[in-house]
N, CA, C and O of each residue as an XYZ file, in Angstrom:
440
protein
N     -22.335     24.282    -19.039
C     -21.148     23.969    -18.264
C     -20.034     24.942    -18.653
O     -19.824     25.214    -19.835
N     -19.348     25.446    -17.685
C     -18.259     26.379    -17.915
C     -17.159     25.713    -18.742
O     -16.857     24.540    -18.526
N     -16.553     26.442    -19.686
C     -15.476     25.845    -20.483
C     -14.287     25.437    -19.620
O     -13.515     24.564    -20.017
N     -14.124     26.051    -18.450
C     -12.996     25.706    -17.579
C     -13.200     24.345    -16.906
O     -12.243     23.713    -16.460
N     -14.457     23.905    -16.839
C     -14.734     22.618    -16.211
C     -14.843     21.535    -17.272
O     -15.619     21.651    -18.221
N     -14.066     20.495    -17.102
C     -14.141     19.367    -18.022
C     -14.735     18.189    -17.269
O     -14.297     17.892    -16.158
N     -15.707     17.521    -17.833
C     -16.279     16.376    -17.131
C     -15.218     15.281    -16.967
O     -14.535     14.913    -17.923
N     -15.098     14.780    -15.758
C     -14.151     13.703    -15.472
C     -14.861     12.370    -15.639
O     -16.076     12.263    -15.472
N     -14.092     11.385    -15.963
C     -14.645     10.044    -16.019
C     -14.709      9.528    -14.594
O     -13.700      9.485    -13.891
N     -15.883      9.143    -14.179
C     -16.077      8.654    -12.825
C     -15.421      7.288    -12.673
O     -15.621      6.396    -13.497
N     -14.652      7.139    -11.630
C     -14.026      5.853    -11.332
C     -15.134      4.862    -10.989
O     -16.061      5.194    -10.250
N     -15.038      3.650    -11.521
C     -16.071      2.656    -11.214
C     -16.007      2.279     -9.730
O     -14.971      2.439     -9.085
N     -17.108      1.785     -9.209
C     -17.268      1.525     -7.774
C     -16.229      0.529     -7.238
O     -15.691      0.729     -6.149
N     -15.947     -0.527     -7.982
C     -14.975     -1.529     -7.520
C     -13.580     -0.909     -7.399
O     -12.869     -1.154     -6.424
N     -13.199     -0.117     -8.382
C     -11.901      0.558     -8.338
C     -11.869      1.555     -7.192
O     -10.865      1.656     -6.488
N     -12.951      2.289     -6.996
C     -13.027      3.259     -5.892
C     -12.866      2.544     -4.547
O     -12.183      3.049     -3.656
N     -13.491      1.373     -4.398
C     -13.348      0.602     -3.148
C     -11.901      0.180     -2.933
O     -11.375      0.283     -1.825
N     -11.263     -0.294     -3.993
C      -9.857     -0.709     -3.892
C      -8.976      0.460     -3.488
O      -8.173      0.346     -2.562
N      -9.122      1.579     -4.174
C      -8.311      2.753     -3.859
C      -8.569      3.229     -2.431
O      -7.630      3.573     -1.714
N      -9.824      3.250     -2.018
C     -10.159      3.684     -0.661
C      -9.502      2.772      0.375
O      -9.009      3.248      1.397
N      -9.493      1.477      0.116
C      -8.859      0.529      1.042
C      -7.354      0.778      1.112
O      -6.766      0.725      2.192
N      -6.732      1.047     -0.030
C      -5.298      1.352     -0.029
C      -5.021      2.617      0.771
O      -4.124      2.650      1.614
N      -5.805      3.659      0.495
C      -5.574      4.929      1.182
C      -5.849      4.804      2.672
O      -5.152      5.414      3.483
N      -6.853      4.025      3.040
C      -7.140      3.798      4.459
C      -5.969      3.076      5.119
O      -5.562      3.429      6.225
N      -5.431      2.070      4.441
C      -4.286      1.332      4.984
C      -3.079      2.250      5.158
O      -2.265      2.050      6.059
N      -2.970      3.247      4.302
C      -1.832      4.169      4.364
C      -2.116      5.407      5.217
O      -1.325      6.350      5.229
N      -3.240      5.402      5.925
C      -3.597      6.572      6.738
C      -2.877      6.590      8.080
O      -3.042      7.532      8.855
N      -2.096      5.579      8.361
C      -1.355      5.505      9.617
C       0.136      5.670      9.336
O       0.671      4.975      8.472
N       0.823      6.572     10.042
C       2.239      6.811      9.760
C       3.123      5.582      9.959
O       4.114      5.416      9.248
N       2.781      4.725     10.911
C       3.582      3.519     11.123
C       3.474      2.593      9.921
O       4.470      2.003      9.502
N       2.274      2.460      9.364
C       2.116      1.612      8.183
C       2.862      2.200      6.990
O       3.432      1.460      6.188
N       2.861      3.510      6.870
C       3.616      4.151      5.790
C       5.103      3.853      5.963
O       5.790      3.541      4.990
N       5.598      3.944      7.182
C       7.011      3.647      7.447
C       7.333      2.183      7.151
O       8.372      1.882      6.563
N       6.452      1.279      7.556
C       6.675     -0.144      7.304
C       6.701     -0.407      5.803
O       7.575     -1.122      5.314
N       5.759      0.160      5.077
C       5.727     -0.035      3.633
C       6.989      0.540      2.991
O       7.560     -0.074      2.090
N       7.420      1.697      3.442
C       8.647      2.311      2.941
C       9.852      1.417      3.212
O      10.697      1.222      2.337
N       9.929      0.878      4.422
C      11.035     -0.008      4.793
C      11.048     -1.246      3.892
O      12.093     -1.626      3.365
N       9.892     -1.863      3.722
C       9.819     -3.064      2.887
C      10.123     -2.757      1.424
O      10.754     -3.563      0.741
N       9.682     -1.608      0.941
C       9.939     -1.234     -0.454
C      11.429     -1.036     -0.708
O      11.918     -1.314     -1.802
N      12.145     -0.558      0.299
C      13.575     -0.290      0.144
C      14.450     -1.498      0.483
O      15.636     -1.514      0.156
N      13.875     -2.499      1.130
C      14.656     -3.653      1.581
C      15.094     -4.512      0.393
O      14.331     -4.709     -0.553
N      16.317     -5.017      0.447
C      16.807     -5.858     -0.655
C      16.233     -7.276     -0.633
O      16.420     -8.040     -1.580
N      15.533     -7.626      0.453
C      14.962     -8.961      0.606
C      13.757     -8.879      1.531
O      13.595     -7.883      2.236
N      12.911     -9.899      1.545
C      11.791     -9.900      2.495
C      12.298     -9.870      3.938
O      13.352    -10.425      4.246
N      11.537     -9.217      4.818
C      11.942     -9.040      6.211
C      10.978     -9.738      7.161
O       9.791     -9.895      6.874
N      11.526    -10.153      8.304
C      10.701    -10.743      9.359
C      10.081     -9.630     10.199
O      10.485     -8.470     10.117
N       9.099    -10.003     11.001
C       8.459     -9.036     11.902
C       9.507     -8.430     12.830
O       9.499     -7.223     13.070
N      10.407     -9.258     13.353
C      11.454     -8.770     14.251
C      12.357     -7.741     13.593
O      12.703     -6.728     14.201
N      12.738     -8.003     12.349
C      13.582     -7.044     11.626
C      12.849     -5.731     11.394
O      13.427     -4.652     11.528
N      11.588     -5.831     11.049
C      10.796     -4.618     10.825
C      10.662     -3.846     12.130
O      10.793     -2.622     12.141
N      10.402     -4.547     13.228
C      10.246     -3.903     14.540
C      11.522     -3.155     14.929
O      11.455     -2.044     15.456
N      12.664     -3.753     14.674
C      13.943     -3.093     14.993
C      14.104     -1.782     14.237
O      14.492     -0.768     14.817
N      13.810     -1.805     12.961
C      14.012     -0.618     12.127
C      12.931      0.434     12.326
O      13.208      1.631     12.250
N      11.712      0.001     12.578
C      10.595      0.942     12.703
C      10.425      1.441     14.129
O       9.593      2.311     14.388
N      11.207      0.897     15.058
C      11.144      1.293     16.469
C       9.721      1.126     17.020
O       9.187      2.005     17.696
N       9.131     -0.029     16.708
C       7.787     -0.378     17.152
C       7.848     -1.818     17.658
O       8.640     -2.619     17.162
N       7.028     -2.142     18.627
C       7.017     -3.498     19.179
C       6.473     -4.499     18.160
O       5.671     -4.151     17.294
N       6.924     -5.744     18.281
C       6.542     -6.782     17.327
C       5.028     -6.983     17.207
O       4.534     -7.106     16.086
N       4.258     -7.023     18.326
C       2.810     -7.185     18.150
C       2.173     -6.053     17.336
O       1.231     -6.279     16.577
N       2.691     -4.851     17.499
C       2.181     -3.708     16.743
C       2.526     -3.863     15.263
O       1.697     -3.606     14.391
N       3.756     -4.286     14.995
C       4.170     -4.515     13.606
C       3.282     -5.582     12.971
O       2.829     -5.421     11.838
N       3.034     -6.666     13.695
C       2.185     -7.742     13.165
C       0.793     -7.223     12.820
O       0.234     -7.571     11.780
N       0.246     -6.404     13.684
C      -1.078     -5.820     13.426
C      -1.060     -4.982     12.148
O      -1.939     -5.122     11.298
N      -0.071     -4.124     12.017
C       0.018     -3.268     10.832
C       0.260     -4.083      9.562
O      -0.304     -3.779      8.511
N       1.096     -5.115      9.658
C       1.347     -5.967      8.498
C       0.085     -6.690      8.047
O      -0.139     -6.865      6.849
N      -0.741     -7.111      9.007
C      -1.994     -7.767      8.658
C      -2.882     -6.819      7.851
O      -3.470     -7.210      6.843
N      -2.971     -5.570      8.308
C      -3.798     -4.593      7.588
C      -3.254     -4.320      6.184
O      -4.022     -4.197      5.230
N      -1.937     -4.227      6.064
C      -1.328     -4.005      4.752
C      -1.490     -5.234      3.854
O      -1.684     -5.103      2.646
N      -1.409     -6.419      4.445
C      -1.592     -7.651      3.668
C      -3.051     -7.821      3.245
O      -3.329     -8.332      2.160
N      -3.977     -7.396      4.095
C      -5.403     -7.505      3.764
C      -5.754     -6.763      2.482
O      -6.633     -7.192      1.734
N      -5.070     -5.650      2.225
C      -5.314     -4.890      0.983
C      -4.256     -5.219     -0.075
O      -4.168     -4.562     -1.112
N      -3.478     -6.226      0.207
C      -2.488     -6.798     -0.705
C      -1.376     -5.832     -1.122
O      -0.817     -5.950     -2.213
N      -1.065     -4.880     -0.248
C       0.114     -4.044     -0.497
C       1.370     -4.783     -0.049
O       2.474     -4.488     -0.506
N       1.188     -5.742      0.848
C       2.285     -6.526      1.406
C       1.997     -8.004      1.162
O       0.852     -8.452      1.220
N       3.059     -8.744      0.890
C       2.965    -10.184      0.631
C       3.665    -10.937      1.750
O       4.770    -10.578      2.158
N       3.011    -11.986      2.242
C       3.612    -12.880      3.246
C       4.282    -14.038      2.520
O       3.717    -14.617      1.591
N       5.493    -14.367      2.957
C       6.209    -15.510      2.384
C       6.695    -16.384      3.529
O       7.389    -15.917      4.432
N       6.323    -17.660      3.480
C       6.777    -18.589      4.503
C       8.214    -18.980      4.188
O       8.549    -19.310      3.050
N       9.067    -18.939      5.227
C      10.477    -19.305      5.115
C      10.747    -20.292      6.247
O      11.226    -19.910      7.314
N      10.435    -21.559      6.007
C      10.541    -22.554      7.074
C       9.507    -22.251      8.141
O       8.310    -22.200      7.857
N       9.967    -22.049      9.367
C       9.067    -21.735     10.475
C       8.767    -20.234     10.555
O       7.896    -19.810     11.315
N       9.481    -19.448      9.780
C       9.320    -17.991      9.828
C       8.442    -17.480      8.692
O       8.255    -18.139      7.668
N       7.919    -16.294      8.911
C       7.183    -15.597      7.852
C       7.944    -14.308      7.572
O       8.325    -13.581      8.489
N       8.154    -14.044      6.314
C       8.830    -12.820      5.899
C       7.867    -12.017      5.028
O       6.958    -12.566      4.406
N       8.087    -10.721      4.999
C       7.176     -9.804      4.312
C       7.934     -8.987      3.279
O       9.089     -8.606      3.470
N       7.244     -8.735      2.184
C       7.766     -7.859      1.128
C       6.573     -7.108      0.537
O       5.419     -7.440      0.808
N       6.867     -6.105     -0.262
C       5.782     -5.359     -0.900
C       5.324     -6.095     -2.148
O       6.088     -6.845     -2.757
N       4.089     -5.877     -2.516
C       3.577     -6.340     -3.803
C       3.921     -5.223     -4.785
O       3.253     -4.190     -4.823
N       4.956     -5.439     -5.567
C       5.488     -4.385     -6.461
C       4.423     -3.848     -7.418
O       4.353     -2.642     -7.656
N       3.607     -4.727     -7.959
C       2.595     -4.274     -8.919
C       1.614     -3.314     -8.250
O       1.252     -2.290     -8.830
N       1.188     -3.638     -7.042
C       0.254     -2.751     -6.331
C       0.948     -1.455     -5.929
O       0.373     -0.373     -6.042
N       2.177     -1.571     -5.464
C       2.919     -0.373     -5.066
C       3.112      0.552     -6.269
O       2.993      1.771     -6.150
N       3.407     -0.037     -7.419
C       3.576      0.759     -8.641
C       2.263      1.414     -9.071
O       2.271      2.443     -9.748
N       1.133      0.814     -8.676
C      -0.181      1.359     -9.061
C      -0.622      2.517     -8.172
O      -1.545      3.246     -8.536
N       0.012      2.702     -7.020
C      -0.421      3.764     -6.097
C      -0.400      5.160     -6.715
O      -1.374      5.896     -6.555
N       0.660      5.557     -7.410
C       0.613      6.902     -8.023
C      -0.522      7.049     -9.033
O      -1.153      8.103     -9.102
N      -0.785      6.009     -9.813
C      -1.890      6.063    -10.768
C      -3.226      6.148    -10.050
O      -4.149      6.810    -10.527
N      -3.336      5.477     -8.899
C      -4.566      5.545     -8.114
C      -4.809      6.978     -7.657
O      -5.921      7.492     -7.776
N      -3.774      7.617     -7.139
C      -3.919      9.006     -6.690
C      -4.266      9.910     -7.872
O      -5.128     10.781     -7.757
N      -3.601      9.705     -9.001
C      -3.909     10.505    -10.191
C      -5.349     10.296    -10.633
O      -6.037     11.255    -10.982
N      -5.806      9.057    -10.620
C      -7.174      8.753    -11.016
C      -8.198      9.446    -10.133
O      -9.190      9.988    -10.622
N      -7.954      9.425     -8.840
C      -8.865     10.080     -7.895
C      -8.883     11.588     -8.136
O      -9.929     12.229     -8.028
N      -7.739     12.138     -8.456
C      -7.627     13.583     -8.684
C      -8.054     14.002    -10.086
O      -8.018     15.188    -10.416
N      -8.459     13.036    -10.915
C      -8.920     13.351    -12.266
C      -7.806     13.641    -13.249
O      -8.036     14.218    -14.312
N      -6.601     13.240    -12.890
C      -5.469     13.439    -13.799
C      -5.383     12.252    -14.749
O      -5.829     11.154    -14.418
N      -4.810     12.472    -15.931
C      -4.630     11.337    -16.849
C      -3.739     10.280    -16.220
O      -2.756     10.600    -15.551
N      -4.088      9.024    -16.437
C      -3.277      7.912    -15.942
C      -2.732      7.132    -17.120
O      -3.268      7.229    -18.224
N      -1.677      6.360    -16.908
C      -1.076      5.608    -18.026
C      -2.087      4.709    -18.735
O      -2.003      4.519    -19.948
N      -3.058      4.147    -17.973
C      -4.022      3.246    -18.601
C      -5.214      3.985    -19.191
O      -6.014      3.388    -19.911
N      -5.344      5.268    -18.899
C      -6.523      5.965    -19.390
C      -6.205      7.267    -19.869
O      -7.091      7.992    -20.321
């Protein structure tokens, strides 16, 4: 093996599936914008509020939120008859480490 090549630790299959699901969820620009909006929001937002800011219709926002919630990047919170959305901070904080792990860079946990 060439000295320039260092063997990387292969990410385990379960972690690879999780990271792939996150990256797939973030492969759409509208979902990236929604996640960005929720990450910057001072409080959880309703579908209507997200639709206003993202310039997307409410049914489209609901669809994207479902996909983001399915991979647990977004959390649903019931507020009476309404549902509000916020980011899962722990998962959002893990995204840079996920990218580093895939790229073979050292991560805080490894």
